[in-house]
N, C-alpha and C positions, 0 to 999 in steps of 0.2 A: 336174313334181315327182312323185316316186313316192308312191303312196298306200298302200303296204304297211304294215299296222299290226303292230307287233311283238307276239308272244305274251307276251313277258316283257321288260319295259323295264329300263333301267339303274337305275331307282329302286325296283325291286321285288325285293330280295334275299330277303325272307321267302317270297314266292310261288315264287321260283325254287328255294329250298331244299326245297320240298314236291314237287318233280318226282320222276320215277322215278330210280332209280339209274343207268340207262343214259344218259339224256339229259345230265346234267351231265358224265359221263365222256366221252361222245361229242363234246359241244360243246367241251370243253377240248382233247381230242385233235385235233379238227378245226382249232381255231385254231392249235395248234402246227404241224400239217402245213401249213397255209396259209402260215406264215412260213418253213417249213423250206427250201424251194428257194432263195428269195431270200437268206436269211441264209447258207446253205451256199456259195452261189456266190461271195460276196465274198472269203473267205480263199483259196479255190481260185484266184481271179484274181490276188490279191496275192502268192501264194506265190513265183512266179518273179521278179518285179521286186524282192521283198524278199530275194532270195538264199536262200530256204529251200525251193526246189523239191524237193530230195532229202533234206531234213531232216524226217523224218516226225514226230519229237517236237515240233518247232517248229510244223509245220502242225496237228498235233492240238491243241496248246495254243492256237493262233490260233482254231480252230473252237470250242473250249470257251469261250474268252473272249468271243467275240462273242455266243454264245447266252446266256451268263451275264449280260452287260450288257444285252442285249435284254430279258431277263426283268426286270431291275431298272427299266429305262426304262418298260416296260409297267405295272408296279406304280405308279410315280410318276405317269404320265400319267392312269391311270384313277382314282387316289386324290386327287392334288393338282392335276393339270393341267386339261384340259377336262372331265374326269370323264365323258367319253364312252367307250363300249365299243370302243375302237380300239387295235389292237396296234402295238407299236413293234419295230423291227428295223433291221438294217444297211441302208444306202442306197447306191444306185448313183451318186448325185449327188456323192459324195466320191471315187468311183473315178477319174474323168477328171482332176481336178487332182492326185490322188495319182500317177497314171501320168505326168503331165507333170513333176512334181517328180522322180520317180525316173528320168526320162529324161535329166536333166542329167548331164554327165560326172562330176561329183564324187559322184553317188549311184549310179552303175552298179556292178553286181556285179564284183568283181575277178577272178572265175573261175567255173568251173562245178562246182567241187568242193563237196561237202556241207559245210555250216557247222555248228558246234556248237549247243548249246541256245540258244533265243531270248534268254534273259536273260544269256548270257555276253558278255564283252567282245570283240566281233568285228564284222565288217562288217554282218552281219544286224541285230545289236542297235543299231548306230549308225543304220542306215537306219530301223528302227522308231522309235527315239528321235526322229529328225528329223521323221518324219511325225506322230507323236503330239504332239509339241510344237506343230506347226503347227495340228493339229486342236483342241488344247486352247485356244490363244489365239484362233483364229478362231471357236470356239464361243461365246466371250464376246460376240461381235456378236449372235448369236441370242438370248442371254440378255438383252442390253441392249434389243434390239428388242421383246422380250416385256414386260419390266418397265417400259419407258418408254412403251409404247403406240404406238410409231412404226409398228407393223405396219399399223394402219388407214390411216395417212397414205400409206405406200408403196403400198398396194393400189390407191389412186386412179389410179396411173400405170402399173400393170402389167396388161396384158390378154392375150387369147389369142395375139396375134401375137408377144408376148415369151416366153410360156410354151411355145408349141408348138415353136419351134426349139430351145429349151433342152433339153426332155425328149427330143425326137426325136433330137438329136445324141448324147445319151448312149447310146441304143440302137444307133445307127449305128456309133459308135466301138467299142463292145464286141464287135461282130461279128468284129473281128480276133482277139479271144480265143477266140470260138466256132470260128472257122476253124482255129486252131492245134490246139485239142483234137479237133475232128472229123476233121482230117486224119490222125490216127493210125490211123483205120479208118473210111472213109466209109460202109461198109456197116452197121456197128454204129450209127454216128451217124444214118444214115437210118432204121434200124429204131427207134431211140429217138424220132425225130420222128414217125414213122408211128404208133407206139403212143400217144404223147401226143395226136395228132390223133384217133385212134380213140376213146380214152376221153373226151376233152373235147368232141368235136363229134358224132361219129356215135352214141355211146352216152350222150349227155348227158340224154336223156329216159327212159332205162331206169331203172325203179324196182327197187332192190335190196332183197331181204328182210333185215331186221334184227330182232334180238331185244331186247325191252325188258321190264323188270320193273315192273309197274304194278298197283295194286289187289290186292296180295298174290298176284300170279300172273304168269307169263311170257307175253308176247304177241309176236306177229310183226306188224311193220308194214313198209311199203314206202317207200323214200326215194330220190330221184334224186341219189345221192352224186356222180356224175361231173359234175354241174353246176358243182361247185367246181373251177376250173381247176387249182389247186395240188394237189388230190387226184388229178386225172387225170395231172398231171405226175409225181407220186410213183409212181403205178401204172405209168406208161410207163417211168420209170427202173428200177424194180424188175424189170419184164419184160425189158428189155434187159440188165440186170445178170445176171439168171438165164440168159439165152442165152449171155452171155460166160462164165459159170461152167461151163455144159455144154460149150461149145467148148473151154474150158481143160481140163476133166476128161477129155474124150476126145482131148486133144492135137491138136485141129484148128487151133489157132493156132500161129504160129511161136514157137519157143523161144529164138531168138537175138535179142538186143536190136537188132541191125543190120537185121533183116528187117521189112518193112512188115506191120503188123498185130500186132506184138508187144505194143504198149501196150493192146490189148484184153483181155489176159490178166488174170485176177482174182487170180493168185498172186504178182504182182510186189511188192506192198506189204504182204504179210501180216505182215512183221516190224514194221510200224507199230503193230499192235495189241499185239504182245508187248512192244515197247519203251515204249509209252505208260504214263504214271503212272496209277495207279488214281484218285488224287484230284488235282485241279488246284490248283496253288499260284500265286496271282496276284502280280504285281509292279507297281510304280508307276514311271512314267517321269519324267524331269527336264524342267523348264520351259525353253522357248526360243521365240523369235518367228521362227525361220527359215521362210521360205516361207509365212508366215501369210496375206498378201494373196492369194496364189494359191489357198489353201484356202478363203478367204472366198467365192469363186465357188460352191463346193459348198454352203456354208452358206446362201447366199441362194436357190439353186435348191431345196434341201431345204425351206426355209421356205415357199416358194410352193407346193410340192407338198403339204405338210402342210395348209396352209390350205384347199386344194381338197378334201382328204380330210375335214376338219372339216365343211365345208358338205354333203358327201355323206352323212356319217355321222349328223348330227344328226336329220334327219327319220325315219331308220330305227331310231333308238335309242329312240324314244318319249318323248324329252325335251319336255315340254309347253311350256317357255319358249323352245325353240329351233326352232320350226316356222314357216317353213322355215329361216331363217338363224340360226346361233349368235350370241349377243351378242358385242360387241367384247371385253369383258373376259375372256370364256371363251377367245377366240382368243389374246389376249395372254398369258394364263396358260399355255395349251397350248404356245405357241412358247417361252416362258421355260423350261418344264419340258423341252422337247426340247433346249434349249440345255444344261440340266443333264445330260441324258442323253448328249449328245455329249461333254461334259466328263468324265463317268464313263467313256465309251468310250475317251477319250484316256488317262486315268489308268490304266486296266486294259490298255492296249496292244492294242487290237483292230485297229488299222490302218484304222479306219473310224469313222463316227458312227452315229447312230440317227435314224429318222424314222418317220412313220405309214405303215402298210401298207394300200394300197387293196384288196388281196385280202380283207382282213378285212371291208371294207364290203360286198363282194359276198356274203360269207357271211351278213351280217346280213339282206340282202334275201331270201335263200333260206330260211334257218333260222328267221327271225323271233324269234330269241332275242337280245335286246339287253341282257342283264344284264352289269353291270360285273364281277360275281363270276366269270363265265366267263373274262373276260380276265385278271383278277387271279390266278385259279388257273392259267391258261395261262402267265402270267409266272413264277409260282412253279415250274411244271414246267420251264421253260427254265433257271431258276437252278439247280435240283437236277441236271438232266441235264448242265448246263454244268460242274458240279463233277467229273464222272467222265471222266477222260481216255480210258479204254478205249472209252467210248461214242462220243466224237468221232473216235477213231482208226479206227473201222469205216468211216467215210465216205471215208477216204483210199484204201481198197481199191477204190472205184468206178473202173472203167476210164476213161481219158481220153476215148475216143470217146463213151461214154455221157454223160459230163458235157458234151461238146461238143454232142451232140444236144439236151440240155436247154437249153444256152445259146442254140442257134439259135432255139428256140421262145420262150424267156424274153425274150431281147433284142429279138426281133421284136415281142413284146407291149409292151415298154418304148417302142420307137419308135412303135408304133401309138397308144399312150396319148398321146404328144405330139401326133400328128396329130389325135387325136380332139378336141382343144381348138379346132380350126378350125370345129367345128359352130356355134360362137357368132359367127362372122364371116361377112360377105358375100363369098363366093368368086367372085362375078361382078364384083367390083370390081377394076379393074386396079391400084389403089393397094394393096390387100391382097395381091394376087398378087405384086406387085413386092417388097413388104416380106418376104413369106415366102420367095420364091425367092432374094433377095439374102442374107437371114439364114442360110438353110440351106446353099445349094449354091455359088452362083457365086463370091463373093469372100470372104465372112466365115467361115461355119460350117465349110466343108471346105477350100477352097483356101488361105486364109491360114494356118491352123494346120499344114497339110501342108507348105507352103513353109518355115515357120519350123523345123519338125521336120527337114526335109531340109537346112537351112542353119544349123546351130547356131552357127557362128562369125561370122555376119554382124552380130550386134549387139555393138558395141564403143563404149560410152559413156565408158569410162574408170573407171567405178565397177562393181566386180564384182557387188555385191548388186543393183544396178539392172539389169544385164545379165541376171542370173538371174530377176529378177521379170518382166521383159519376156518372156523365153522361156517362163516358166510360164504367164503369162496368155495369150500369143498362140499357145500350143500346146494350150490348153484349149478344145476345140471348143465346148462348151456355153456357156462364158463369152462367146466371140466372137459366136456366133449369137444368144444372148439379149441381149447388149448392143446389137447393131445392130438387132434387132427392137424393143427398148425405145425406142431413140433415134428410129428412123424412125416408129414408131407414135405417138409423142408430138409429132412435129414436122411431119409431112406433113399438109397440110390435108385435111379431109373433113367428113362429118356423122355424127351419132350412129348412123344406120342402117348406115353403112359401117363404123364403128369396131367395134361388136359388138352382138349380139342382146340384147334386154331380159332374156333368161334368164341372162345373165352378171351377177353381182352388182355389179361395179364396172367401168364402161366408161371406159377411158382415152381421151384425145383430145389434139390439138395444144395445146401450152402457150400458144401465142400466136394461136390462131385460134378462130373461132366454133364452137360445138358444138351448134347447133340441129338438132333432129331433123326430117327431111323428112316 
């Protein structure tokens, strides 16, 4: 367990308010930047399957909406939920079932032409409506799990061998999107990756001089800013973006859309900023239960991910009653509030849900500022900036290969986070290796969904809705991998030492076998 003591805990708002002017502003901005990359990636991934790839107004609105709802969810979580200083934002766990749903024949885009505004009566609006209805109803499950206290019961049967393939397969699947973006110009994508690695790894121990106002005078102090991965990713993106701007300015990139490298130009989507509305006008979707069961896979994965974040965040926040584990009632309340956040995300048509951000926990360990006021202010900042359409439209001008380079690093981190859960199991056990290999690669996690995706017409039960449900579930990699990992981990015999380390809070085991520790 980490022994880092926070300088300012989540229960010390008065002490925090007495800090210098610089530290509150820097901490709030830092939390916003930490969430920036992950939140921005989601609407950029969903744009093409939602048929709004060329519709800059719709993409701008989608970006604004998800930032706006993330801010609301952060305020709710820090005020009414776990009350831990943990940030909320869009989640990749909803991406895979969303892509599986949109891959069905009835959800595919009718053509490549640009669609009208997102709220208009057209194919894009129908797609968004269908996805949001599914998320809204599926999020009720998360709300019920939290309010009923069933989360604690479910945790007894979910261990590292169920979580690892679930999270790992999210990252592996999203590499397809990373490859498509990076392929527009592999040189720029590679530059983006190299810059992110340079800042996050090679320069992570470099202390940058920063200015603060304290004791009625300005002072210079040094801080390892690049230790925060999201800050390094932002610097890497901006550096590659600047290179693309210079190459465009000196006309070093192709000017024809049919030539390779054209998508690296920064002047392609400039009209997005001009056409974007100054202020965002939200809309509410209609209710439906279409594809709800498929979306529930994302809800369950998001719930498990958030619980792990709560356990990691509690000791770093300085919460005296949650050292080391947070109480069950706090977890239940947090999950219930996340369910409310996902419902709000559905009502505001974000195309996604919300969950806790683990990047924020890393920032807690480095900055040692565990005040909820910082996160509440960051949430308010996201709400305010989410209201300005022009602000969101600027991000549409980022060249595709720069985004692809960011995706390559970000999705690699997602896959690695899934693998990191294996530190709690005995990898010398053939039992655990079999479960992991079977869940991730051989039959379930990769092979089975790939086969179903390649043979969409093979499922014919005679009931159209049942055919679609089977296709959604069996083409959702993380659901299949997590399901087989869960079943095998709870049915194959073994002992507690083999199941998981004592460092894991809840060790699952065979439902019908002895669980004695060797």
